[in-house]
C-alpha positions in Angstrom: 29.1 314.9 2.9 30.5 316.5 0.3 30.3 321.0 1.0 27.4 321.1 -1.9 25.3 319.0 0.0 25.8 320.6 3.6 23.2 323.1 4.9 24.3 325.3 6.9 23.4 328.8 8.9 23.5 330.8 12.6 20.9 332.7 13.4 21.8 335.2 16.4 19.8 336.8 19.1 22.5 338.8 21.6 21.1 339.1 24.8 22.9 340.9 27.9 22.3 340.5 31.2 24.7 341.8 34.1 24.7 340.0 37.3 26.6 340.3 40.7 27.6 337.1 42.7 30.1 336.8 46.2 30.2 334.0 48.3 29.6 334.2 51.7 27.7 336.2 53.6 26.3 339.2 51.1 28.2 342.4 51.5 29.4 344.0 48.4 30.8 346.9 48.3 31.8 349.3 45.0 33.6 352.5 44.9 32.7 354.8 41.7 35.4 357.6 41.6 34.9 360.7 39.1 32.5 358.9 36.0 33.7 359.8 32.4 37.8 359.9 34.0 40.0 357.9 32.1 42.4 357.1 34.9 39.9 356.2 37.8 38.9 352.9 37.9 35.3 352.8 37.2 33.8 350.2 39.7 35.7 348.1 42.2 33.7 345.3 44.1 35.2 343.9 47.6 33.6 341.5 49.7 33.7 342.1 53.7 35.7 339.3 56.1 32.4 336.8 56.3 30.1 336.4 59.1 28.0 334.5 61.2 24.9 334.7 58.2 22.3 337.2 60.0 19.4 336.1 61.7 17.2 337.6 59.8 14.0 336.2 56.9 14.0 337.4 53.3 11.8 340.3 52.5 10.0 341.6 50.1 11.8 344.4 48.4 11.4 347.4 49.8 13.0 351.0 48.5 11.9 353.8 50.0 14.3 355.7 51.9 15.2 354.9 55.7 14.8 358.1 57.0 10.8 357.7 54.7 10.3 354.3 56.9 10.2 353.2 60.3 13.6 351.5 61.2 12.2 348.1 63.4 15.6 347.0 62.5 17.6 350.1 64.5 19.5 349.9 67.2 21.9 352.8 69.5 25.5 353.6 67.9 27.6 350.4 68.5 31.0 349.6 68.5 32.3 349.7 64.6 34.8 346.6 64.5 35.0 345.1 68.2 32.1 345.6 69.8 33.2 348.2 72.2 29.9 351.1 72.5 31.2 354.3 71.4 30.0 357.0 73.6 26.9 358.3 71.1 27.2 362.1 70.0 25.5 365.7 71.1 22.7 366.1 69.8 22.6 368.2 66.5 21.0 372.2 67.7 17.6 372.7 66.8 18.8 374.4 63.2 20.7 370.7 62.0 18.8 367.8 63.3 15.2 367.7 61.5 16.9 368.6 58.3 19.5 366.0 58.6 18.6 362.1 60.1 20.7 360.8 62.7 22.8 358.1 60.6 23.5 361.7 58.0 25.5 362.8 61.3 27.1 359.8 62.4 28.4 359.4 59.3 29.6 362.7 58.3 31.1 362.5 62.1 32.7 359.4 61.5 34.1 360.6 58.2 36.4 363.6 59.9 37.1 361.9 62.8 39.2 359.8 60.1 39.8 362.6 58.3 41.6 364.6 60.8 44.1 361.3 61.3 45.0 362.6 57.4 45.7 365.9 58.0 42.4 366.3 55.9 39.8 368.9 56.6 36.1 368.0 58.0 33.6 368.0 55.5 30.4 369.2 56.0 27.3 367.9 54.8 24.8 369.2 51.9 21.4 368.8 51.2 21.5 368.5 47.5 24.0 365.8 47.6 22.1 363.8 50.2 19.3 363.4 48.2 20.8 362.8 45.1 22.6 360.0 47.1 19.5 358.6 48.8 17.9 358.4 44.8 20.3 356.8 43.9 20.1 354.3 47.2 16.7 353.8 46.2 17.4 352.8 42.5 19.9 350.8 43.7 17.4 348.9 46.4 14.7 348.6 43.6 16.7 347.2 41.2 18.8 344.9 43.3 22.2 345.3 42.7 25.6 348.1 43.2 25.0 350.5 40.1 26.4 354.1 38.7 25.2 357.0 39.6 25.1 359.5 36.6 27.1 362.7 38.2 30.3 363.1 36.8 31.3 365.9 39.5 31.4 363.8 42.0 33.1 360.7 43.5 31.3 357.9 45.6 31.0 354.9 47.3 28.8 352.6 47.9 28.1 349.1 49.5 25.2 346.7 50.5 25.2 345.9 54.2 23.0 343.4 55.7 23.2 343.5 59.1 20.2 345.3 60.7 23.0 346.6 63.3 25.1 348.6 60.4 22.0 351.2 59.9 23.1 353.8 62.1 25.6 354.7 59.3 29.2 354.3 61.0 29.8 351.0 60.8 29.6 351.7 56.7 32.3 354.5 56.9 34.4 352.0 58.7 34.8 349.2 56.5 35.2 351.5 53.4 38.2 353.1 56.1 39.2 349.1 56.4 40.8 349.8 52.7 43.5 351.7 54.0 45.6 347.7 54.8 46.3 348.0 51.4 47.5 351.4 50.4 50.6 352.1 50.2 51.5 355.7 51.3 54.7 355.6 49.7 53.9 355.2 46.0 50.4 356.1 46.6 49.3 352.0 45.2 47.2 350.6 45.1 44.1 352.9 45.5 40.8 350.5 45.4 39.3 354.1 45.6 37.3 354.0 49.1 39.4 354.8 51.7 41.3 357.5 49.6 37.9 359.3 48.5 37.1 359.2 51.8 40.5 360.9 53.1 40.8 362.9 49.7 41.8 366.3 51.5 40.6 368.5 48.6 36.8 366.8 48.6 34.8 369.4 51.3 31.5 368.5 50.8 29.4 364.9 51.4 26.5 363.1 50.8 24.6 360.8 52.6 21.8 358.3 51.7 20.2 354.8 52.4 17.4 352.2 51.6 15.9 349.3 52.3 15.6 346.6 49.6 16.5 342.9 49.4 19.5 341.4 48.5 19.8 336.9 47.6 16.6 337.5 49.8 18.4 339.0 52.8 16.9 342.0 54.3 19.6 344.6 53.6 20.6 348.2 53.7 22.0 350.2 50.6 24.2 353.0 51.2 25.8 355.5 49.1 28.1 358.5 50.1 28.6 360.8 47.7 32.1 363.5 47.7 32.4 366.8 45.8 34.7 367.5 44.2 35.5 364.2 43.3 39.0 362.6 44.9 40.8 359.4 43.3 42.8 361.6 40.7 46.0 359.6 40.1 48.3 362.5 39.4 47.5 364.3 42.2 46.6 361.4 45.0 50.3 362.4 46.6 48.3 366.4 48.0 45.4 364.7 48.4 46.0 361.7 50.5 48.5 362.1 53.5 50.1 359.2 56.1 49.0 361.3 59.0 49.2 359.8 62.5 47.8 356.5 60.8 50.0 353.6 62.6 48.9 350.3 60.6 50.0 348.3 63.3 47.5 349.5 65.7 45.2 350.1 63.1 44.9 347.0 61.0 44.8 343.2 61.9 46.3 341.1 58.9 45.1 338.2 61.0 41.1 339.2 60.2 41.6 342.4 58.3 39.5 344.0 60.8 39.9 347.0 61.9 40.6 348.0 65.4 38.4 350.4 66.7 38.8 353.3 66.7 38.1 356.2 70.1 34.4 357.4 70.5 33.5 360.1 68.6 31.7 363.2 70.5 32.6 366.1 68.5 29.0 368.1 67.8 28.3 367.7 64.4 29.5 370.2 61.5 27.3 372.6 60.1 25.0 371.6 57.1 25.2 373.5 54.0 23.1 373.1 51.1 24.0 373.7 47.1 22.4 373.1 43.9 23.0 371.2 41.3 26.4 371.5 39.5 27.0 370.5 36.0 27.2 367.6 34.4 31.3 368.0 33.8 33.4 367.3 36.4 35.7 370.9 36.7 39.5 370.4 37.6 39.9 369.6 41.2 42.9 371.6 43.1 45.1 370.3 45.1 44.2 371.0 48.9 45.9 371.4 51.8 50.0 369.9 51.6 49.8 370.6 47.9 51.8 373.5 46.3 50.9 376.8 47.4 47.8 378.0 45.6 46.8 380.3 42.9 44.9 381.5 40.8 43.7 380.4 37.8 43.0 384.2 36.1 44.7 384.4 33.4 48.3 386.4 34.9 49.6 389.5 33.3 51.8 389.1 30.5 55.6 387.9 32.1 58.6 390.0 31.1 62.1 388.9 32.0 61.3 391.6 34.7 59.5 389.1 36.0 61.9 386.0 35.5 61.8 385.0 39.6 58.0 384.2 39.4 58.9 381.8 36.2 61.9 379.6 35.2 63.7 381.1 32.3 62.3 378.1 30.4 58.2 379.2 30.8 59.1 382.5 29.6 60.8 381.4 26.3 58.1 379.0 25.9 55.4 382.0 26.3 56.9 384.5 24.1 58.0 381.6 20.8 53.5 381.0 21.8 53.1 384.1 21.0 55.8 385.3 18.4 53.9 382.4 16.3 50.2 383.0 17.5 51.0 387.0 16.4 52.1 385.6 12.4 48.3 384.4 12.6 46.3 386.5 14.2 45.7 385.0 17.7 45.7 386.6 21.2 49.3 386.9 22.7 48.8 384.1 25.7 49.5 384.7 29.5 51.4 382.6 31.5 49.4 381.0 34.4 51.1 379.2 37.9 48.1 377.2 38.8 47.8 375.9 35.0 51.9 374.9 34.9 52.2 373.9 38.4 49.7 371.0 36.5 51.6 370.4 33.5 55.2 370.2 35.8 53.2 367.5 37.8 51.8 365.6 34.5 55.7 365.6 33.3 57.3 364.8 36.3 54.1 361.6 35.7 55.4 360.9 32.4 58.7 360.7 33.2 58.8 358.3 35.4 56.8 355.9 33.3 58.9 357.3 30.6 55.8 357.2 28.2 53.9 360.2 26.5 50.3 359.6 28.6 47.0 361.6 29.0 46.5 364.5 31.9 43.4 363.3 34.2 41.7 367.4 33.6 38.8 367.9 31.3 39.3 371.6 31.1 42.5 372.0 29.0 43.9 371.3 25.6 47.6 370.3 25.6 50.7 369.5 23.7 53.3 367.5 24.9 56.5 365.8 23.5 60.1 363.8 24.8 63.1 365.7 23.6 66.5 363.7 23.6 68.8 366.0 23.4 70.0 368.4 26.1 70.1 371.5 23.9 66.8 372.1 23.5 65.7 372.7 27.2 65.6 376.2 27.1 62.1 376.1 25.9 62.2 377.5 22.5 63.2 374.5 20.1 59.9 372.3 21.8 57.5 375.1 20.8 58.7 375.0 17.1 58.6 371.3 17.1 54.8 371.9 17.9 54.8 374.3 15.6 56.1 372.3 12.8 52.6 370.8 12.3 51.8 373.8 10.5 53.1 372.3 7.5 50.6 369.4 7.4 47.5 372.0 7.9 45.4 372.6 4.8 43.6 376.3 5.8 40.9 376.1 3.2 39.7 372.6 4.9 41.0 373.7 7.8 42.5 369.5 7.3 44.0 367.6 8.5 44.3 369.0 12.3 46.8 366.3 13.9 46.4 369.1 17.4 50.2 370.5 17.4 49.4 373.5 15.7 46.1 374.3 15.8 45.9 374.4 19.7 49.2 376.5 20.2 47.4 379.1 17.7 43.7 378.4 19.3 42.9 382.4 19.5 40.6 381.2 22.0 43.1 379.8 23.7 44.5 382.8 26.6 46.4 381.1 30.1 49.6 379.0 29.2 50.8 376.2 31.5 54.3 375.0 30.5 56.3 372.4 32.5 59.8 370.0 32.2 60.7 366.8 33.4 63.9 364.6 33.2 63.5 361.1 32.9 64.6 357.5 31.1 63.9 357.4 27.4 65.0 354.5 25.5 67.9 354.3 27.3 68.7 358.5 26.7 68.7 360.8 29.3 65.7 362.8 27.8 63.3 365.4 28.9 59.3 364.9 28.6 57.3 368.7 27.9 53.9 369.4 28.7 51.8 372.7 27.4 48.4 373.3 28.9 46.2 375.7 26.9 43.2 377.5 28.9 40.3 377.7 27.7 41.2 374.4 25.4 41.3 374.0 21.5 41.2 371.7 18.5 37.2 371.5 18.4 36.3 370.2 14.7 32.7 373.0 14.7 35.4 376.1 15.5 38.3 375.2 13.9 37.9 378.1 11.1 37.3 380.6 13.9 40.4 379.8 15.8 42.9 379.2 13.4 43.9 381.6 10.9 46.5 381.6 8.3 48.2 385.2 8.6 50.7 386.5 7.1 51.6 382.6 7.4 53.7 381.6 3.9 54.3 377.8 3.4 57.3 378.4 1.0 59.2 380.4 3.4 58.7 378.3 6.7 58.2 375.1 5.5 60.9 372.8 3.8 59.1 369.6 2.5 62.6 368.0 1.8 63.9 368.0 5.3 60.5 368.7 6.6 62.3 371.4 9.2 60.8 374.8 9.7 63.0 377.5 8.4 64.2 378.8 11.5 62.3 382.4 13.1 64.6 385.0 14.5 66.8 384.3 16.4 67.4 379.9 17.1 70.6 378.8 18.1 70.1 374.8 17.3 67.6 373.7 14.7 65.6 371.3 16.3 64.7 367.6 16.2 62.1 365.7 15.1 60.7 363.1 17.8 57.6 361.9 17.8 54.5 363.5 20.2 50.5 363.6 21.0 48.6 366.3 21.5 45.7 364.9 24.2 42.7 366.6 23.0 40.4 367.4 26.5 38.2 364.0 27.1 35.3 366.2 27.4 34.5 369.3 25.4 33.0 372.2 27.5 31.7 375.1 24.9 34.5 376.8 23.2 33.4 380.9 22.3 33.7 382.0 18.9 36.7 383.9 18.6 37.1 386.9 15.7 35.9 386.3 12.6 32.5 384.1 14.5 29.1 386.0 14.7 28.8 388.3 17.9 28.6 386.8 20.7 25.3 386.6 23.2 25.3 385.5 26.3 23.0 382.2 27.4 21.3 383.6 30.1 17.6 382.8 28.8 15.6 385.4 26.8 12.1 386.2 28.1 9.7 383.7 26.3 9.2 384.5 22.8 6.2 386.2 20.8 4.9 386.5 16.9 6.4 390.8 18.2 9.5 389.4 18.7 10.0 388.3 15.4 12.8 390.2 14.7 14.8 388.7 17.4 14.1 385.1 15.7 13.4 383.5 12.4 9.7 382.3 12.1 10.7 379.0 12.0 12.1 379.1 15.6 9.3 380.8 16.6 6.8 377.5 15.3 9.7 374.8 17.0 9.6 376.8 20.1 5.8 377.0 20.0 5.8 373.6 19.2 7.8 372.4 21.4 6.2 374.2 24.2 2.5 372.6 23.0 3.9 369.0 23.7 5.4 370.3 27.0 2.1 371.6 28.1 0.6 367.9 27.6 3.1 366.3 30.0 3.1 369.0 32.4 6.6 370.3 31.7 7.4 373.7 31.7 7.6 376.0 28.8 11.2 376.8 27.5 12.8 380.1 26.3 14.5 380.4 22.8 18.2 380.9 23.5 20.7 382.6 21.0 23.4 381.2 22.2 22.2 378.3 21.4 20.4 378.6 18.7 23.6 380.2 17.2 25.3 376.8 17.8 22.5 374.7 16.4 22.4 376.9 12.8 26.3 376.3 13.0 26.3 372.5 13.9 23.1 372.5 11.3 25.4 374.0 9.3 28.7 371.7 9.2 26.1 368.5 8.6 25.1 369.7 5.4 28.4 370.4 4.6 29.5 366.9 5.0 26.1 365.2 4.2 25.3 363.7 7.3 24.2 363.9 10.9 27.4 364.5 13.1 27.5 364.4 17.1 28.3 368.2 18.2 31.2 369.2 19.8 29.4 370.7 23.8 29.0 368.4 26.7 26.7 370.3 28.8 23.5 370.1 26.0 21.9 367.8 25.1 20.1 367.3 21.3 17.8 366.0 18.8 18.8 366.0 15.1 16.5 365.1 11.4 17.4 365.5 7.7 14.2 366.0 6.2 13.7 366.4 2.3 10.0 367.8 1.7 10.8 371.4 1.1 7.3 371.8 2.7 9.1 371.3 6.3 10.8 374.0 6.1 8.7 376.1 8.9 9.8 374.7 11.8 6.4 372.7 13.2 7.1 369.3 11.5 10.1 368.2 12.7 9.1 369.0 16.0 6.1 366.4 15.4 8.5 364.0 13.8 10.4 364.3 17.3 7.8 363.7 19.5 6.1 360.3 17.6 8.8 358.9 19.6 6.5 359.2 22.3 4.9 356.2 20.5 7.6 353.6 21.9 7.9 355.4 25.6 6.2 353.0 28.6 5.1 356.0 31.3 5.7 353.2 33.8 8.9 351.5 33.2 10.3 354.4 31.4 11.0 352.3 29.0 12.6 352.4 26.4 14.1 356.0 25.6 14.8 356.2 22.1 15.7 360.3 23.0 13.6 362.1 20.6 10.6 362.2 22.9 12.1 362.4 26.6 14.1 365.3 25.6 11.6 367.1 23.7 9.5 366.9 27.2 12.2 366.8 29.8 10.9 369.4 32.7 15.0 370.1 33.8 15.4 371.7 30.2 14.6 375.4 30.4 16.2 376.9 27.3 15.8 375.6 24.0 18.1 376.7 20.6 17.1 375.4 17.2 19.7 375.7 13.8 18.6 374.7 10.3 20.7 374.7 7.2 20.2 373.2 3.4 22.1 370.8 2.3 22.2 367.8 -0.3 21.5 364.2 0.8 21.7 361.4 -1.3 21.1 363.4 -4.2 18.1 365.2 -2.2 17.8 369.0 -1.4 17.1 368.3 1.6 17.3 370.4 5.3 18.8 369.7 8.7 17.6 370.3 11.5 19.5 370.5 15.1 18.3 371.3 18.3 19.5 372.2 21.7 18.4 371.6 25.1 20.3 373.5 28.3 20.2 371.9 31.5 20.4 368.7 29.0 18.5 365.1 29.8 17.8 361.7 29.5 19.8 360.8 32.3 18.7 357.3 33.2 18.1 358.1 37.7 15.8 360.9 37.1 13.4 359.7 33.5 10.7 359.4 36.2 10.6 362.9 37.5 11.4 364.9 34.1 9.1 362.7 31.8 5.6 363.1 33.2 2.2 361.1 31.1 0.4 363.7 32.0 -2.5 364.5 29.5 -1.4 362.0 26.9 -3.4 359.3 25.1 -2.0 357.1 23.4 -5.0 355.5 21.5 -5.7 358.7 21.2 -2.1 360.0 19.8 -0.3 356.9 18.0 -1.5 354.6 14.7 -0.4 351.5 15.7 -0.5 350.8 12.1 1.3 353.6 10.2 3.7 354.1 13.1 2.9 358.2 12.6 1.3 360.2 14.9 -1.3 362.0 14.8 -1.9 365.7 14.0 -2.9 367.6 17.3 -4.7 370.4 17.9 -2.7 373.6 15.7 -1.1 376.1 17.8 -1.7 379.5 17.5 0.2 381.6 14.0 1.6 378.1 13.3 0.6 376.2 10.4 -1.2 372.9 11.0 0.8 369.4 11.0 2.0 368.3 8.0 3.2 364.3 8.6 6.5 363.8 7.4 8.1 361.4 4.4 11.6 360.3 4.5 13.6 360.2 1.2 14.1 356.5 0.5 14.6 353.8 -2.1 11.3 352.2 -3.2 11.2 349.1 -4.9 10.6 349.9 -8.2 13.9 351.7 -8.0 16.0 348.2 -9.0 18.7 350.0 -11.1 19.7 351.0 -7.6 19.8 348.4 -5.6 21.2 345.0 -6.5 18.6 341.9 -7.1 19.2 340.6 -3.3 18.5 343.6 -1.5 14.8 344.0 -3.9 14.2 340.3 -2.8 15.2 340.9 0.6 13.1 343.7 0.6 9.9 341.8 -1.5 9.8 339.3 1.4 10.1 341.6 4.6 6.5 343.1 2.9 5.2 339.9 2.6 5.7 338.5 6.1 4.9 342.1 7.3 1.5 341.9 5.0 0.4 339.0 7.5 1.3 340.5 10.5 -0.9 344.0 9.6 2.6 345.9 9.5 3.0 348.4 6.6 4.9 348.0 4.1 9.4 349.1 4.2 11.1 350.4 2.1 14.8 349.9 1.4 17.5 352.9 2.5 20.7 353.3 0.7 22.4 354.1 3.7 21.3 351.5 6.0 22.1 349.2 3.0 25.6 350.9 3.4 25.9 350.3 6.8 24.8 346.8 6.8 27.2 345.9 3.7 30.0 347.5 5.7 29.1 345.2 8.7 28.5 342.4 6.7 32.0 342.1 5.3 33.7 342.9 8.7 32.0 339.8 10.0 33.5 337.7 6.7 36.3 339.4 7.7 36.8 338.1 11.1 35.1 335.0 10.5 32.4 335.5 13.2 28.8 336.2 13.1 27.7 339.1 16.0 25.5 341.8 16.0 26.4 346.0 15.8 24.0 348.1 17.3 24.0 351.2 15.9 21.8 353.0 19.1 19.1 353.9 16.6 18.7 350.7 14.9 17.5 347.6 15.5 19.4 344.4 13.1 19.8 340.5 12.5 22.6 339.2 11.3 23.1 335.5 9.6 25.5 333.0 7.9 24.6 330.9 5.0 27.2 329.0 3.5 24.6 326.9 0.5 24.5 329.4 -2.2 20.7 329.1 -2.7 20.6 331.2 0.4 22.8 334.1 -1.5 19.5 335.3 -3.1 18.0 337.5 0.1 15.1 335.4 -0.1 16.0 332.1 2.0 17.8 334.0 4.3 14.7 336.3 5.5 12.7 332.9 5.5 15.3 331.9 8.1 14.8 334.9 10.4 11.1 334.6 10.0 11.4 330.9 11.2 11.9 332.8 14.7 7.7 333.0 14.6 7.6 329.5 15.7 9.2 330.4 19.2 7.1 333.5 19.9 4.2 333.8 21.9 1.1 336.4 20.9 -0.1 336.5 23.8 2.9 336.9 26.5 4.5 339.3 23.3 7.8 337.7 23.9 10.7 336.4 23.2 11.5 339.5 21.4 14.0 338.7 18.7 14.6 337.8 14.7 11.2 337.6 13.8 9.5 340.8 16.6 12.2 343.0 14.5 11.2 341.6 11.2 7.2 342.4 11.4 8.0 345.4 13.7 5.5 348.2 13.2 7.1 351.1 13.1 10.2 350.1 11.6 10.2 351.7 8.2 12.7 351.6 6.5 15.4 348.9 5.9 19.2 348.1 4.8 20.6 344.7 3.4 24.1 343.8 2.7 26.0 340.4 2.5 29.8 339.7 2.2 31.6 336.2 1.4 34.2 334.9 3.4 34.8 331.6 5.8 32.9 330.0 8.5 34.2 327.0 10.1 36.1 325.7 7.1 33.4 326.6 4.1 32.9 329.0 2.1 30.1 331.6 3.1 27.6 334.1 3.0 27.5 336.6 6.1 24.3 338.9 5.8 23.2 341.9 8.2 19.9 343.9 8.1 19.4 347.9 9.7 16.3 348.8 10.5 15.5 352.1 11.2 13.8 353.1 13.4 14.4 350.1 16.0 12.6 347.6 16.9 12.1 344.9 20.0 11.4 347.6 22.7 10.5 346.0 25.5 7.1 347.3 26.7 5.6 348.3 23.0 5.6 344.7 22.0 1.8 344.6 21.8 1.3 347.7 19.7 4.4 346.8 17.5 3.4 342.7 16.9 0.4 341.6 15.6 -0.9 337.7 14.8 -2.4 338.9 11.8 -3.3 336.0 9.7 -0.8 333.7 11.0 -1.2 330.1 11.1 1.0 328.3 13.3 0.2 324.6 12.4 0.5 325.8 9.0 3.5 327.7 8.9 5.9 326.0 11.4 5.2 322.9 9.6 6.3 324.0 6.5 9.9 326.1 7.4 13.4 325.1 6.6 14.7 323.0 9.1 
C-alpha cells in the first residue's frame, strides 16, 4: 500500500500501577534509608528463606494497629529462628508498660541485644516515632503492599510477616538482623540496609509499629521500625557499623541462611522517651562511638598561626585565603570548624579512593571540590585561588551565570568553613583531592543579590581573558593550574537568612492573630488574605493561622522574582508549603479573590479517599499549618500587567500519609459551593472588613485572536468546544503558554520518533501521531481523541482517558501543538494538547463528564475506524 494511501494513528493513554510479586511463601522485607538522600538505596526487597505454608485461612483486610485489636493468634515469646524458647523478659515497671505494648518492648530489647554485639549504644523507645510507625504500618496493611513513609528525618526497616507466631516483635528483628550474613566489615559493602540500620551507632531513638492486614490472600502482619537519627550514610559506615564480637561461623548458616538463635534477653526494658515530631529535612548525623572525637559545630574563634597545633597548616592557609577574598567582596570573615573539616577530610578520602569527584551526603552545607595534580598546590592557597577564578564569569548586575565556586566562596551568610584533602590517583597521576564545606550553605538563587557583593573587585585588574588566569594576590608562590572542578550544592535547601542589604531580619515565631487594628504592621491585602484563609479553614475545622513577617517577606521576595522573570517558579526553601498564582485583573489585588481561586480546588477533592490532591485547597486548610506568609508583586505576563501572588505555609502540608488527619470535610457542601457547569466556586459569605468576592478571570487568547494563533490551533479549539457543547461542558480558550508547552513536547516526540505522555503536574494531556496529511489541520486529531467516547460508560464513569479529558468541565484552558517527524518509516505529525486545570481526577468524573445529548448509536457508528 502506498504511503499516501496509508491512514495511521496511534493514541495513547498511560496508566501506571505498581505491584509486588514474590515467589513461594509470602514474606516481604523492605529497608528504606533516609529519604531524599542520593547515596542511600531507596528500597530493597528481600525474601526470607521459604517456610512451610502457614495453616491460615484468607481473611478480609483489617488495618487497625494490632494493639487496638483482639490478638487472637497471640502466642508466648518464641525462639527467633531455631525454635528454642528464650526466657520471657521481666515485666516493665508500671510507668512504662501501660505506654508501650509488649511487642514494642520485645523489639526494643532485641534491637539492643544485637547492638551490644556490635558496640552500639542501647536505643530508647520514642512514643512519637512509634505512633508514626504504627500509622505507616496501618497504611501498608490497608494498601496490601510495602510503601515509603513521608518523613526524611528518620531511617526505617519494614516487613510483611505471614506467620501469627511472629507477632511478638522478636522474630521480625531477627529477620532484619539476618542481613549481617551479607555484610563485609572490611569494605563495609554490600549494604542492603536492614542490618546496618539496626546497629547504626548514631541512631539513638526507636519507634516500632505493626498492623494486621491481607497479603495475597493470607492474614499477615505489617511491621515498621523507625530510627532517629537515620543511618546508612555511605560516607560514615565505618564509624557507625562495628564488627564487635560478631562471629560469622557461629551466627550464619550458609546452607540454610538462618541465624543461630541468640541467648534469651533478660534485661529490663529501656526507659521510654517521648519527643515531638521534627522537621521533614534530615539534619546531618554526627559520627557516634568509634568515630574521631566529637567537636561542636559552633563556629570557633578565628584561627591564627599560634593555634596551628589545632589545625594543619594547609587548613590555616585556606581559611586565610578565603577571608582575603571575602574582604574584597564585603563578606565577613569565616572561622574554621573542626567537625566540618573532619567531614571534608572524610569526603576527600572517599573521592581519592574512588578516583572521581562525588557529592557529599549532607544537605545542610554547601561545598567546593577539586582535583589538583601538582604537588606544589598542597598548601591550601592555590586551590582557593582556582575556586575564586570563577569570579571572572560572574555578572554582578544580573548575578548570572553562577557556576557556584566563586559565589559560595564569598557568600555572606556562610560563616563556618571546613577544609580537607587526600592524596590519590587520577588518570594515572598522583593528585590531591580537595573539599571545602560551608555552613550555612550558599548559592540560593533568590538571595544572591544579598549575599554576593562586588565590593572593591576590579575585573580588569584580576581577570586575564587571554589566559583565563587570575592576577595573583599577595603573595602566592606559584600560578594555579586550572583543573575542571564541581561545586556540590546542597540537596535540600534550608532557609538562608538575608545578609547585609536585605530587609531587616524578623523572627519566625508566630505573631498573635492579626486584626485590623494592627494594619500598620501588615498591608491591607495581607490582612484580607489571612482573614479569607481563616474563614475557609473554619469551614473545615482547621485552627486559625497567624501572619508571620519573615514568611511574608520571603513570599514577597519570591513574588518579585517571578514578576521579574515573567513566569511561575519554585521557591528555594524546603521547610514551607506554598500556593502561587498570576492574576491579570487589577481588581483582584486585595488578597481575597486569589484565596478564593485557591479554595476552588475543593471541588476536585474526594473527602472519602482524600484524592485527588492538586494541592491548592488541601494546603490552604491543612490543620498542622499554623503560620502564613503572603506576598505579591506587579509584573508583565504575556503582554498584560498582572499580579504575582505567593502564599507560604509553615509547617508545610500535603503529605499523603497524613491527609486524613489534616484535611477535614467539616461543614463543606459541594452542591452549595461548586458549580459543575462553570467550574467556579460560589462566593462565600463576606468576611468582616473584607470586600465581597469577585470571580477571577484568567488572561487568555480567544478564538477571535486568530492573528496570535495558527489555523490548526483555532481549528482544534473549535472542535474541542463543539464536542464539549454536546456534553454540557463550557467552552475552552486557547492559552499561549500551554500551546508553547504542547509544541515543545510534540517536537520532542518527533525527535525521538516515539509517542509518549508528559503530564506537567497541574496539567492534563492528550497525545497522538497521525500519518495522513489531511490530519494536520487540527480537526481530525480531535475527532480521533473524541472517538474514545465509544468506550466510556456514563454510569460507572470509566474508563477515563482521551475523551473524558477532552470534555472535562473544570478544564477551561487549552494548549495545542504539533511537529513533523518520522514514525515507522513514514513522515507523520506528532500532536500534543495540554489542558488546565487537569482533568481525569479519580472520584470527580460524575461531576465533570456529562452524557448530555450524546447518542452512541449515531456517533460511534460514524466515527473513523
